[in-house]
Residue frames as qw, qx, qy, qz and C-alpha x, y, z in Angstrom:
[[0.373, -0.794, -0.343, -0.337, 13.53, 10.06, -6.95],
 [0.061, 0.599, -0.496, 0.626, 16.12, 10.22, -4.21],
 [0.234, -0.053, -0.869, 0.432, 16.07, 9.04, -0.64],
 [0.283, -0.639, -0.676, -0.233, 12.61, 8.89, 0.99],
 [0.424, -0.780, -0.332, 0.319, 13.63, 11.21, 3.82],
 [0.548, 0.005, 0.127, 0.827, 15.80, 13.65, 1.85],
 [0.075, 0.732, 0.400, 0.547, 13.28, 16.48, 1.54],
 [0.143, 0.261, -0.381, 0.875, 14.15, 18.04, 4.88],
 [0.019, 0.290, 0.764, -0.576, 11.87, 18.88, 7.77],
 [0.368, 0.409, 0.132, -0.825, 9.56, 21.13, 5.77],
 [0.602, 0.322, 0.722, 0.112, 9.27, 18.79, 2.79],
 [0.247, 0.161, 0.505, 0.811, 8.72, 19.93, -0.78],
 [0.314, 0.292, 0.152, -0.890, 6.26, 22.68, -1.70],
 [0.043, 0.252, 0.920, 0.298, 3.14, 20.87, -2.86],
 [0.374, -0.217, -0.161, -0.887, -0.14, 22.58, -3.80],
 [0.463, -0.092, 0.670, -0.573, -2.82, 21.41, -1.32],
 [0.825, 0.292, 0.011, -0.484, -4.97, 19.87, -4.07],
 [0.645, 0.444, -0.621, -0.012, -2.07, 17.79, -5.30],
 [0.065, -0.346, 0.816, -0.458, -1.11, 16.77, -1.77],
 [0.672, 0.047, 0.463, -0.577, -4.65, 15.47, -1.18],
 [0.834, 0.407, -0.177, -0.329, -4.74, 13.68, -4.55],
 [0.381, 0.499, -0.765, 0.145, -1.35, 12.05, -3.97],
 [0.248, -0.190, 0.809, -0.498, -2.39, 10.68, -0.58],
 [0.756, 0.182, 0.180, -0.603, -5.75, 9.63, -2.03],
 [0.656, 0.377, -0.623, -0.196, -4.00, 7.05, -4.22],
 [0.174, 0.198, -0.890, 0.373, -2.90, 5.25, -1.04],
 [0.478, 0.071, 0.504, -0.716, -6.38, 5.62, 0.46],
 [0.767, 0.291, -0.231, -0.523, -7.87, 3.99, -2.69],
 [0.464, 0.311, -0.826, 0.074, -5.41, 1.09, -2.32],
 [0.056, -0.071, 0.820, -0.566, -6.45, 0.56, 1.31],
 [0.556, 0.196, 0.337, -0.734, -10.21, 1.12, 0.94],
 [0.650, 0.307, -0.518, -0.463, -10.35, -1.03, -2.19],
 [0.354, 0.123, -0.912, 0.168, -9.18, -4.00, -0.11],
 [0.145, 0.081, 0.706, -0.689, -11.38, -3.25, 2.89],
 [0.580, 0.332, 0.174, -0.723, -14.47, -2.81, 0.71],
 [0.581, 0.086, 0.779, 0.222, -13.54, -5.68, -1.65],
 [0.452, 0.829, 0.167, -0.284, -13.88, -3.15, -4.48],
 [0.758, 0.038, 0.380, 0.529, -11.54, -4.18, -7.31],
 [0.388, 0.733, 0.258, 0.496, -12.16, -1.10, -9.45],
 [0.287, -0.949, 0.075, -0.105, -11.43, 1.28, -6.56],
 [0.753, -0.462, 0.346, 0.318, -8.28, -0.71, -5.76],
 [0.699, 0.300, 0.387, 0.521, -7.13, -0.76, -9.41],
 [0.180, 0.928, 0.169, 0.278, -7.67, 3.00, -9.70],
 [0.497, -0.824, 0.187, 0.196, -4.76, 3.48, -7.29],
 [0.655, -0.313, 0.525, 0.444, -2.19, 2.02, -9.72],
 [0.331, 0.628, -0.440, -0.551, -0.61, 2.84, -13.05],
 [0.912, 0.280, -0.174, -0.244, -0.73, 0.09, -15.67],
 [0.708, 0.398, -0.507, 0.290, 2.97, -0.79, -15.10],
 [0.425, -0.733, 0.322, -0.423, 2.99, -0.43, -11.29],
 [0.612, 0.131, -0.744, 0.235, 4.98, -2.65, -8.94],
 [0.629, -0.655, 0.127, -0.398, 4.30, -3.70, -5.36],
 [0.498, 0.343, -0.728, 0.324, 7.12, -5.10, -3.24],
 [0.716, -0.523, 0.139, -0.441, 5.76, -7.02, -0.23],
 [0.793, 0.243, -0.542, 0.137, 8.66, -9.50, -0.31],
 [0.139, 0.409, -0.634, 0.641, 10.18, -8.42, 3.03],
 [0.585, -0.225, 0.393, -0.672, 7.07, -8.91, 5.17],
 [0.927, 0.112, -0.211, -0.288, 6.30, -12.19, 3.39],
 [0.617, 0.367, -0.621, 0.314, 9.84, -13.47, 4.03],
 [0.180, -0.415, 0.572, -0.684, 9.51, -12.49, 7.69],
 [0.753, -0.076, 0.367, -0.541, 6.60, -14.96, 7.93],
 [0.527, -0.187, 0.817, 0.141, 8.34, -17.71, 5.96],
 [0.664, 0.604, 0.434, -0.075, 6.68, -17.08, 2.60],
 [0.335, -0.254, 0.472, 0.775, 8.41, -16.40, -0.70],
 [0.447, 0.760, 0.458, -0.113, 6.54, -14.18, -3.12],
 [0.522, 0.276, 0.266, 0.762, 7.71, -12.18, -6.13],
 [0.049, 0.361, 0.077, -0.928, 7.49, -8.43, -6.58],
 [0.444, 0.606, 0.656, -0.074, 4.10, -7.97, -8.20],
 [0.154, -0.270, 0.375, 0.873, 4.45, -6.25, -11.59],
 [0.168, -0.228, -0.616, -0.735, 1.53, -4.67, -13.44],
 [0.445, -0.162, 0.230, -0.850, -1.84, -3.46, -12.19],
 [0.835, -0.050, -0.329, -0.438, -3.66, -6.68, -13.13],
 [0.675, 0.098, -0.671, 0.290, -1.06, -8.92, -11.45],
 [0.014, 0.200, -0.535, 0.821, -1.10, -6.74, -8.32],
 [0.613, -0.132, 0.065, -0.776, -4.90, -6.82, -8.14],
 [0.845, 0.005, -0.478, -0.241, -5.18, -10.57, -8.82],
 [0.563, 0.121, -0.689, 0.439, -2.56, -11.48, -6.21],
 [0.080, -0.154, 0.500, -0.848, -3.76, -9.18, -3.45],
 [0.680, -0.099, -0.020, -0.726, -7.42, -10.04, -3.96],
 [0.798, 0.024, -0.599, -0.058, -6.54, -13.76, -3.92],
 [0.365, 0.144, -0.680, 0.620, -4.66, -13.24, -0.63],
 [0.225, -0.035, 0.439, -0.869, -7.57, -11.43, 1.03],
 [0.616, -0.153, -0.542, -0.550, -10.32, -13.68, -0.36],
 [0.713, -0.368, -0.596, 0.035, -12.11, -14.95, 2.73],
 [0.442, -0.194, -0.419, 0.769, -10.66, -12.23, 4.96],
 [0.093, -0.953, -0.277, -0.085, -12.09, -9.13, 6.55],
 [0.604, 0.074, -0.104, 0.787, -9.46, -6.38, 6.46],
 [0.083, -0.979, -0.183, 0.042, -9.09, -2.88, 7.83],
 [0.640, 0.202, -0.019, 0.741, -6.26, -0.61, 6.78],
 [0.209, -0.937, -0.193, 0.203, -5.55, 2.59, 8.70],
 [0.600, 0.471, 0.009, 0.647, -3.27, 5.05, 6.90],
 [0.379, -0.889, -0.129, 0.222, -1.42, 7.50, 9.16],
 [0.405, -0.685, 0.277, 0.539, 1.38, 10.04, 8.91],
 [0.700, 0.525, 0.344, 0.340, 1.25, 10.43, 5.12],
 [0.226, -0.794, 0.169, 0.539, 4.07, 12.72, 4.06],
 [0.703, 0.697, 0.046, 0.135, 4.92, 13.83, 0.54],
 [0.644, -0.569, 0.254, 0.444, 8.71, 13.60, 0.42],
 [0.304, -0.152, 0.537, 0.772, 9.28, 14.45, -3.25],
 [0.400, 0.736, 0.508, -0.199, 7.26, 16.50, -5.71],
 [0.268, -0.240, 0.388, 0.849, 7.97, 18.04, -9.10],
 [0.458, 0.360, -0.028, -0.812, 4.45, 18.48, -10.47],
 [0.708, 0.262, -0.505, -0.417, 4.50, 15.25, -12.51],
 [0.717, -0.009, -0.675, 0.172, 6.00, 12.78, -10.04],
 [0.432, -0.682, 0.268, -0.525, 5.84, 12.46, -6.27],
 [0.469, 0.096, -0.830, 0.284, 7.17, 10.34, -3.42],
 [0.608, -0.543, -0.031, -0.579, 5.07, 9.44, -0.41],
 [0.252, 0.145, -0.860, 0.420, 5.87, 7.96, 3.01],
 [0.630, -0.398, -0.040, -0.665, 3.13, 6.62, 5.27],
 [0.147, -0.154, 0.918, -0.334, 2.48, 4.24, 8.13],
 [0.673, -0.084, -0.401, -0.616, -0.25, 1.69, 7.54],
 [0.361, -0.160, 0.829, -0.396, -1.78, -0.59, 10.14],
 [0.586, 0.111, -0.579, -0.555, -3.38, -3.57, 8.42],
 [0.525, -0.134, 0.711, -0.448, -5.70, -5.92, 10.31],
 [0.505, 0.153, -0.723, -0.447, -6.56, -9.28, 8.73],
 [0.503, -0.083, 0.701, -0.498, -9.26, -11.57, 10.15],
 [0.005, -0.121, -0.932, -0.341, -10.74, -14.73, 8.64],
 [0.490, -0.178, -0.183, -0.834, -14.32, -13.99, 7.68],
 [0.828, -0.283, -0.335, -0.350, -16.49, -15.85, 10.17],
 [0.843, -0.278, -0.309, 0.340, -13.60, -16.51, 12.61],
 [0.090, 0.863, -0.150, 0.474, -12.57, -13.24, 14.23],
 [0.777, -0.613, 0.122, 0.073, -10.90, -15.12, 17.08],
 [0.749, -0.069, 0.276, 0.598, -7.81, -15.31, 14.82],
 [0.245, 0.964, 0.055, -0.085, -6.09, -12.29, 13.35],
 [0.698, 0.004, 0.080, 0.712, -2.87, -10.88, 11.92],
 [0.014, -0.984, -0.127, 0.122, -2.18, -7.23, 12.65],
 [0.712, 0.162, 0.109, 0.674, 0.70, -5.59, 10.76],
 [0.060, -0.932, -0.017, 0.356, 2.24, -2.14, 11.22],
 [0.747, 0.258, 0.340, 0.511, 4.04, -1.28, 8.00],
 [0.084, -0.654, 0.183, 0.729, 6.07, 1.52, 6.49],
 [0.648, 0.589, 0.454, 0.164, 5.00, 2.31, 2.93],
 [0.145, -0.556, 0.304, 0.760, 7.21, 4.17, 0.49],
 [0.591, 0.590, 0.550, 0.027, 5.62, 5.04, -2.82],
 [0.139, -0.243, 0.391, 0.877, 6.54, 6.64, -6.11],
 [0.397, 0.642, 0.612, -0.236, 3.57, 8.15, -7.90],
 [0.203, 0.012, 0.439, 0.875, 2.84, 9.96, -11.15],
 [0.389, 0.410, 0.212, -0.797, 0.18, 12.32, -12.37],
 [0.276, 0.261, 0.861, 0.337, -2.30, 10.59, -14.69],
 [0.083, -0.347, -0.438, -0.825, -5.07, 12.13, -16.75],
 [0.533, -0.597, -0.394, -0.452, -7.61, 11.58, -13.96],
 [0.616, -0.758, 0.131, -0.171, -5.46, 11.94, -10.83],
 [0.019, -0.677, 0.728, -0.104, -2.38, 10.53, -9.16],
 [0.972, -0.003, -0.173, -0.157, -1.47, 6.84, -9.38],
 [0.624, -0.596, 0.497, 0.091, 1.08, 4.61, -7.70],
 [0.630, 0.603, -0.476, -0.112, 3.98, 3.47, -9.88],
 [0.578, 0.199, -0.725, 0.318, 6.05, 1.73, -7.21],
 [0.630, -0.632, 0.097, -0.442, 5.09, 0.66, -3.70],
 [0.511, 0.225, -0.759, 0.335, 7.43, -0.90, -1.15],
 [0.693, -0.598, -0.078, -0.396, 6.05, -2.25, 2.10],
 [0.398, 0.317, -0.729, 0.458, 8.30, -2.88, 5.09],
 [0.672, -0.563, -0.460, -0.145, 7.01, -4.46, 8.28],
 [0.050, -0.645, 0.450, -0.616, 7.81, -2.71, 11.57],
 [0.231, -0.145, 0.851, -0.449, 5.95, -5.09, 13.89],
 [0.584, -0.139, -0.583, -0.547, 3.15, -7.60, 13.94],
 [0.354, -0.141, 0.761, -0.526, 0.94, -9.52, 16.31],
 [0.803, 0.205, 0.162, -0.536, -1.29, -12.50, 15.78],
 [0.787, 0.022, 0.611, 0.085, -1.30, -15.56, 13.58],
 [0.019, 0.505, -0.539, -0.673, 0.75, -15.25, 10.35],
 [0.210, 0.141, 0.927, 0.278, -1.18, -18.17, 8.82],
 [0.318, 0.693, 0.468, -0.447, -4.21, -15.85, 8.52],
 [0.361, 0.816, -0.182, -0.413, -2.46, -14.14, 5.58],
 [0.299, 0.567, -0.750, -0.163, 0.20, -16.73, 4.76],
 [0.919, -0.147, 0.203, -0.305, -1.46, -20.16, 5.04],
 [0.949, 0.207, -0.109, 0.210, 0.91, -23.14, 5.08]]
């Protein structure tokens, strides 16, 4: 796909409908967690998708694998947020690659995590997301997602107990 920032200041020419549908895959990922809606969350990913959250986890002293496959991604993320209230705010989405069948997306995501019933504790993350997506029969889906943490505030044990 190339470097995430290699498309130049104007970016690739993307039909508006495709641009919206590409970004919507990331919105489904975020809203699926916030609404605890597994089917909405799963709709964001291809069957063979990967999610790399290893860097942020390592930053907080946790070791996790790259999640491979839609079911593994869903099971692991929903296990991590079980008992949490989350809000994900997606900003600055930018399509950085597009050829009609595949696309690359850059976005900033602010992710707030609070224990359900104990909102005195929290973990707030500001992350850079880079995604590779593909056109599926019913819309765009994420094939590869890499999450890099820019900054955080709060208690890491909210998301990474132990």
